[in-house]
Every structure is written in structure tokens, then in C-alpha cells.
N, C-alpha and C positions, 0 to 999 in steps of 0.2 A: 635303861636310860631314865633319868629323872625328868620332871616337867620342864625345867629350864632348858635342858638339852634338846628335848623334843620340839620346843618352840623357838629354838635359836635362829632358825631360818626365816622367821616371820617378823618383819620390821614394823608393819602397821599395827599400832597399839590396839585398835578396835578388834582387828582380826585375832591378835594375840590373846586378848581378854576373852573373846568368844571361845577360842580353842582351849584355853585354860579351864573355862567352865565345863566344856565337854569332857576334858580329862578328869575333872573332879567327879562328874557323873559316872564316867567309865570306872573310876576307882571304887565308887560306891557299889556299882553293879557287881564288880568282881569280889569285893571284900564282904558285902552283905548278901550276895546271891539274890538280888532283887532287881526288878525292872525299874529303870530310871527314864525320865523324859525331860526335854528342855522346853523353853518357851518357843513360840512360833518363829521360824526362820524364813527369810525371804529367799528368792532363787539364788542370789549370789552367795548368801550364807550357807545354804544347803550344798552348793557346789564346793565351797571351801571346806566344809566339814567332811563331806563325802571323800574328797581327795585326801584329806588329812588322815581319816580313819583307815583308808586303804594303804596309805603310806606307812602307818604303824602296824599294819596287818591285823586290825581288829575287824571281825566280820559280823558280829552279832548285833546288827542294828538295821533300822529302816526308817523312812520318813513317812509321816501320816498327817493328813490335813482334813480328813472327813470324806474326801472323794479323790479319785485318781486325778481329776482335772484341777484340784486345788493348787493354788500358787504358793500360799503360805502353809508350811507344815512344821510339826514338831519332830524332833529326833527322838527315837525310842531305842534304848539300849537294853539288852537282856542278857542274863548270865548263861553260861554254857549248859547248865542243867535243864534248861527249857528250850523249846523250839520257837521259831518265829510264829508259827501257827498258834501256839499257846499264848505268846505275848499279845497277839492280836485280839485275844478275848478280853483284854483289859482296857480297851479304848474308852469305855464309858467312865472309867475311873480317872481319866486324864483330861478329856475335853468334852464339851457339850454344845448344844445348839440353842440359841435364843431365837424364838420365832416371834416376829412382830407382824401383826395383822392390822392394817390401817382401816379407818372408816371409809365408806364409799366416797365421801367428799374430798378425801386426800389421795384418791387413786392416782398413781403415777406421778405424784408430786415430789417424792424424795429419791435422790440418787445416792450412789455409794458414798460420796463426800458428806452428805447430810447425816447418814447413819454413823459413819466413823467419827464425824465431828461431835456427835452427841455423846459417844462413849469417851472420847478424849476430854470433853467438858466435865465429865464426872471424875476425872483424875486417873483413869485407867491407862497404863502404859501400852503402847502399840504392840509390844511383844506378847501381850496376853490375848491378843485378838487375831484370829485367823482370817479366812476368806469371808467376805460378805456377799451373799447371793441376793441381789435386788430383784424383786418381782413387782408387778403392777400394783398389787395390794399389800405390799410389805417387804419383808426381808428375812432371810435366815442368816444369823450371825454366829460363827463358830468361835468359841472362847475357851480359855483354860478354866477348869473347874474351880480354881481358887478365887476367881472373880465372878463366878456365875451368880451366886446368891446376892451379892452386892448389886450387880447390874439388874437383876430381876426386880429388886426392891426399889431401885432408884431411877431407872429409865422412865417410868411413868410420871416421875416428878417434873420432867422436862415438858415444856409447853407443847413441843411438836409431837409428843407421844402421849399426851394426857388423855386422849380418847381412843388410844390404840389398845388392842389385846396383846399382852406380852406373856409368854410362857416358856418354860425350859423343856427341852426334849433330849433324850439320849442320842448320842452321836450315831449309834448303830441303827436308830430308827429314822435317820435322815434319808429322805427319798433322794434319788439321783439328782444332783444339782443340774438345773436346766441352764445351759449356757446360751446367752443371746449373742447372735452374730450379725454383722452387716457385711454384705458382699461388696467388695470394691475391685475396680479394675485398674491395673497399673501398666505402664509401658516402660520397659527397662532395656538398657543397651546389652546387658548380659545377665546371667543368673548368678554372678558373683555376689557374695553377701554384702559388700560395701555398696554395690549398685542398688540392691533392694532396700537396704537400710536407708540410703539416701532418699529414695522415694517415700518410704513409709514414714520417715521422720520429717519429711518435707524440708530437706536441707541439702547442702552441697556434698559432693563426693569426699572432699577434704574433711568436712565436719563429720561425715559418717565414719571415716577412718578414725577420727579422734574419739568418737563415741565407742567404737570397737576397742580402741586402746585403753579407754577408761573402764573396760569390763562391764559395760552397761548393756551388752547384747548377749542374749541366750539363744542358742540353737538347740531345739529339743530339750530345753531346760538345763543346758550346760553352757557355761561361759564360753564364748567363742570370740577370739580376737583377730583371727586371720581374715583380712579383707578379701582374699581371693578364694575363700571357701565357697564351693558350689552348693547352691540351695536346690533341693529336690522337691517334687510334688509330695505333699503330705507332711513336710517339715513345719514345725512350730517355731516362730520367731518372736521373741519377747524383747522389747526395747524399754529399758527402765525409763519411766516418765512419758512414754509414748504409747504403750499398750502391747497387747499380744495379738499375733496374726497367724493364720494357717494358710500355707501355700496350697491352693486347691487345684489349679490346672493351668496349662498353657493353651490359650485359645487361638493363637495365630501369630503372625509376624507382620510388621509394617513393611512398606516398600524399601525402607532403609535397613531392613534386617533386624529391627528391634523386636523384642519379645512382648507380646500382649498376654498378661497373666491375670488370673483371678485370685484374690485373697479374701479370706474371711477375717474380719476384725472383731475380736471379742469385746463386748460392751457390758 
């Protein structure tokens, strides 16, 4: 089948364009016998691409974002002549880490938005930037190698980073990303996904169903649209625009039979 036939079922133009780019990368992988990779993809895009590649029965690929917990990842495709293990030895050629260390007087001053805003201000496309791990004294920013040198040279020109230490680091040398979490307690009528989304998004059940229909909810990093889906302890729920949560435990029930649950919110 040619590209047009493979993409015939996709009506959304943005999705079609993304999958067309993936097909181009796949063709290069096959024809040139070399490893190819995309820009960073969000959770929705990863799910879309994963389902598409399974549909066309292409198996030589995986997603990588610097850490297993990374939300934004690049797609890596590799030819049949090599294994995934061999492909994984090439990560340093694809993405790197920019480490920013702030002076003591700016400790805890900058959040994710401030770091991302600085990069956008320099004209870098969002797709070139992966996860940003914010710490008390700075941040680790994962980026495509093609923008690494430019960012290293220009971030210090911004007032907010004029006194910061900025350096590049190989992605393989990145220490395990420390995820900060806040424990929250919720009371829900049932463990249906729409009930829990309603609580976490601070909205009505009807609006929660709309959010699910809009494919803005991910259960264990997969798009989930079924309101009646039962959520289990250990599940990861991501709501685009609202954050990521982990279902930790059921601590009890109210007199009316509602569930009292504990969730960790990633911050």
C-alpha cells in the first residue's frame, strides 16, 4: 500500500501530517538501513503513532524520553539488521540534557512554565524540547541535539539566567529523574474513570465525559475514552491541561458508601 492508502482512514489533518512524517522516517530506515528518530511527541501523539505502527505491522521501534517516567518522548525506528539493544546505544546522538544551576538567591523561584517560556522566547519549537525536570536549585531540560548548541549559547543571554550555570550533559549520564508528588485525598461515588476525572479536574460528571470524548485522558499512558472504565490501585491517570496522578490506595468508605482514596499528584 502507498502512503495515501495507509493514511486514508485519518481525517484529522494534524494527525495525518504526523503519521506521514513517521512513514517518511520509516522509509528512510528501510531504504538506508539506518536508525531514524522524530521530534518529541506528547502522550496523545505517542498513542496515535503506536497504534498506527501496530496496524501496519511494523515492529522495530520504541519511544524514548530520557527516563521511563518521561511524558514527552521521541520515536526511534531501527532497521531489521540491528536489535533494539543496539539502537539504544545511540541515544547520545539524538537527545541531550541542558543542566541549569541557579544562584542561591533564586532558589525555588522558577517553575516549569518559566523554563519553557525562556526556550520559546529564543524561537525554539516545542517539539524540540522534551521533559523539564524542575529542582529547587535549577532544572534538567531534555532537548533534541540539533538545538543543543544554540540553547547553550543563548540561554545565558536572558536576564533570568544571566547568573546561572548552564552546561550540556549526555542523556545517558542523566541521573534518575526525581519526580515530586503531592498526596491528595478524594471522595468518589465509584471507581469509574469518569467519576475520578470529575474529581481530579474539579468539574461535573458531564464535563468529565466530554473530556474523555475529547481524548484528553490517558490511563497508564494510553488514551482512554470509556467513562465506565474501572480504575485500579497503581494506575496512572493523565488529564491534558490538569496534570498526572497516581492512584495510591483506598483508605475507607463514607457512611453513604463512597470511596475515600489517596492519589499522588505529580508536580
